[in-house]
BAFI-3210 file (N, C-alpha, C; in Angstrom, 3 decimals, decimal comma, padded with zeros to 6 digits):
// residues 85
n [1|2|3|4|5|6|7|8|9|10|11|12|13|14|15|16|17|18|19|20|21|22|23|24|25|26|27|28|29|30|31|32|33|34|35|36|37|38|39|40|41|42|43|44|45|46|47|48|49|50|51|52|53|54|55|56|57|58|59|60|61|62|63|64|65|66|67|68|69|70|71|72|73|74|75|76|77|78|79|80|81|82|83|84|85]
n.u [096,951|096,547|092,833|093,404|092,419|091,473|093,018|091,216|093,557|091,859|090,165|088,713|087,290|088,292|087,949|085,075|085,669|088,388|087,440|085,803|087,658|088,962|086,834|085,682|087,902|087,674|085,861|086,154|087,798|086,667|086,027|087,119|088,488|091,638|091,068|092,001|093,236|094,637|098,533|100,687|102,606|102,504|101,119|102,903|104,530|103,941|103,336|106,259|107,496|105,722|106,529|109,746|111,251|110,574|108,058|108,171|107,304|104,113|100,267|097,761|096,640|094,558|095,695|094,269|094,528|094,039|093,593|091,529|089,169|087,252|087,601|084,839|082,792|081,675|081,538|078,933|078,722|081,607|082,593|080,950|083,327|085,151|085,812|083,796|086,396]
n.v [048,861|048,129|048,624|050,851|049,836|050,722|049,331|047,913|047,373|044,727|044,234|045,600|047,740|051,367|052,831|054,719|056,378|057,665|059,077|060,707|062,265|063,439|064,789|066,621|067,512|069,526|071,434|072,479|073,842|075,862|077,814|078,537|081,398|082,359|080,178|078,012|074,703|074,436|074,568|071,169|072,284|075,478|075,797|074,203|075,500|077,647|076,992|075,763|079,148|079,470|077,707|078,922|080,999|083,507|083,661|085,182|087,182|086,556|086,079|083,581|084,230|083,189|082,232|081,576|079,373|079,532|080,197|082,819|081,458|081,734|084,777|084,322|083,224|084,134|086,821|087,861|089,731|090,465|087,506|088,037|089,244|087,738|086,716|083,653|080,693]
n.w [080,322|083,419|085,923|088,556|091,960|095,507|098,251|101,700|104,348|105,020|103,263|102,122|099,828|099,325|097,885|097,574|100,139|099,361|096,570|098,254|100,723|098,642|097,488|100,249|100,760|098,444|098,987|101,326|100,314|098,887|101,180|102,647|102,683|101,623|099,468|099,439|101,530|104,229|104,996|106,466|107,374|107,698|110,045|111,800|111,657|113,653|115,285|116,225|115,974|119,230|120,419|120,772|122,084|121,394|121,598|124,178|125,919|125,435|126,535|126,725|124,127|121,387|118,803|115,027|112,849|109,999|107,531|107,337|107,514|109,714|110,196|108,023|109,699|112,079|110,997|109,000|107,077|106,378|105,156|102,347|101,190|100,017|097,624|096,068|094,940]
ca.u [097,012|094,328|092,375|093,255|091,335|091,767|091,658|092,384|094,119|091,266|089,762|087,246|087,337|088,779|087,087|084,426|085,773|089,295|086,036|084,802|087,800|089,284|084,871|085,537|088,942|087,342|084,699|086,885|089,238|086,819|084,920|088,138|089,372|092,091|090,594|092,586|093,175|096,372|099,654|101,027|103,962|101,941|100,426|104,189|105,730|102,852|103,902|107,834|106,908|105,437|107,766|110,424|111,868|110,373|106,790|107,959|105,723|102,305|099,645|096,556|095,746|094,044|096,079|093,627|095,697|092,696|092,853|090,528|087,455|086,410|085,446|083,491|081,897|082,120|081,043|078,430|079,447|083,128|082,477|081,001|084,284|086,569|084,806|084,605|087,224]
ca.v [049,254|048,257|049,841|050,292|050,129|051,245|048,508|048,495|046,134|044,397|044,044|046,937|048,611|052,630|054,334|055,705|056,933|058,080|059,687|061,002|062,704|064,426|066,037|067,715|068,601|071,086|072,244|073,150|075,309|076,551|077,961|079,642|083,567|081,390|079,191|076,163|074,229|074,810|072,941|071,086|073,426|076,448|074,770|073,690|077,560|078,393|075,370|076,609|080,030|079,262|077,525|079,678|082,498|084,753|083,542|084,469|088,026|086,318|084,646|083,328|083,827|082,407|082,074|080,975|079,515|078,436|081,095|083,633|080,568|082,049|085,891|084,001|081,879|085,334|088,363|087,979|091,021|089,775|086,766|088,819|090,454|087,154|086,472|082,005|080,537]
ca.w [081,759|084,418|086,567|090,347|093,402|096,661|099,160|102,620|104,926|105,143|101,219|101,720|098,965|100,036|096,703|097,624|100,937|098,947|096,635|099,865|100,832|097,258|097,431|101,105|100,692|097,597|099,943|102,671|100,219|098,781|101,599|102,512|101,898|100,632|098,619|099,235|102,696|105,213|104,717|107,483|107,071|107,985|111,271|112,750|112,015|114,404|116,882|117,197|117,055|120,059|121,565|120,245|122,854|120,840|122,078|125,894|125,867|125,239|127,606|127,149|123,052|120,816|116,742|114,426|111,193|109,062|106,934|106,979|107,878|111,367|109,891|106,979|110,104|112,745|110,936|107,286|106,292|106,006|104,270|101,692|100,971|099,382|096,365|096,050|093,863]
c.u [095,370|093,828|092,413|092,247|091,780|091,911|092,713|092,998|093,655|090,046|088,673|087,700|087,500|088,306|086,392|084,989|087,237|088,454|086,694|085,932|088,482|087,858|085,212|086,760|088,094|086,562|085,339|087,415|087,577|085,472|085,742|088,452|090,914|092,413|091,602|093,079|095,042|097,213|099,772|101,959|103,633|101,475|101,821|104,726|104,801|103,528|105,158|107,633|106,583|105,871|109,138|110,154|110,275|108,845|107,204|106,719|104,391|101,913|098,365|096,041|096,116|094,397|095,406|095,153|094,366|092,064|092,029|089,682|087,165|085,816|085,129|082,867|081,203|081,597|080,526|078,806|080,772|083,091|081,809|081,890|085,227|085,190|085,294|085,284|086,029]
c.v [048,480|048,948|049,200|050,759|050,300|050,427|048,052|047,143|044,680|043,611|044,698|047,766|050,156|052,699|054,906|056,754|058,282|059,339|060,990|062,018|064,178|065,638|066,648|068,375|070,005|071,538|072,461|074,106|076,369|077,793|078,490|080,761|082,915|080,929|077,779|075,939|074,767|073,521|072,770|072,195|074,765|076,152|074,405|074,691|079,006|077,993|075,517|077,880|080,116|078,915|077,977|080,827|083,666|084,955|084,485|085,926|087,731|085,568|084,727|083,860|082,830|082,549|081,807|080,684|078,530|078,991|081,234|082,604|081,281|083,499|085,460|083,607|083,569|086,374|088,183|088,469|090,526|088,613|086,977|089,735|089,501|086,428|084,249|081,769|079,460]
c.w [082,610|084,920|088,373|091,529|094,416|097,321|100,744|103,827|105,208|104,086|101,425|100,382|099,133|098,839|097,127|099,759|100,306|097,889|097,466|100,258|100,052|097,553|098,592|100,882|099,887|098,387|100,664|101,883|099,668|099,495|102,414|101,934|101,615|099,735|098,122|101,079|103,110|104,373|106,336|108,518|107,732|109,687|111,934|112,372|112,998|115,843|117,327|117,361|118,744|121,435|121,435|122,232|122,465|120,791|123,395|126,487|125,978|126,205|127,464|125,127|122,116|118,791|116,051|113,042|110,128|108,074|105,875|107,353|108,851|110,895|109,227|108,465|111,194|112,117|108,193|106,479|105,804|104,909|102,562|100,202|100,256|098,227|095,920|094,884|093,260]
res [m|g|t|y|q|y|l|h|s|d|g|t|n|m|d|n|l|i|l|f|v|f|k|f|y|a|s|c|a|t|a|h|p|l|g|r|i|g|q|p|q|e|v|s|r|v|i|l|f|l|a|s|e|a|s|s|y|m|t|g|a|i|i|p|i|d|g|g|r|q|c|t|i|l|s|p|a|v|s|g|m|f|p|k|k]
***
């Protein structure tokens, strides 16, 4: 069994980039109170709601879909409430 390398179409070795992305996702997960990064379905559900009749009475709302990250950035007191995983 051989060693695999991830190559870009121009032949550039992408191993370092892939490693960087995995490390970035891991660091993002620890920065969120939920302890993970969001999934595309979680964002799309909010988009579908906003595009539906169910949101017809909403105007000018800001809806963060960030796993609580905004709370930890805006309020240092709140950020201490969530244990790091």
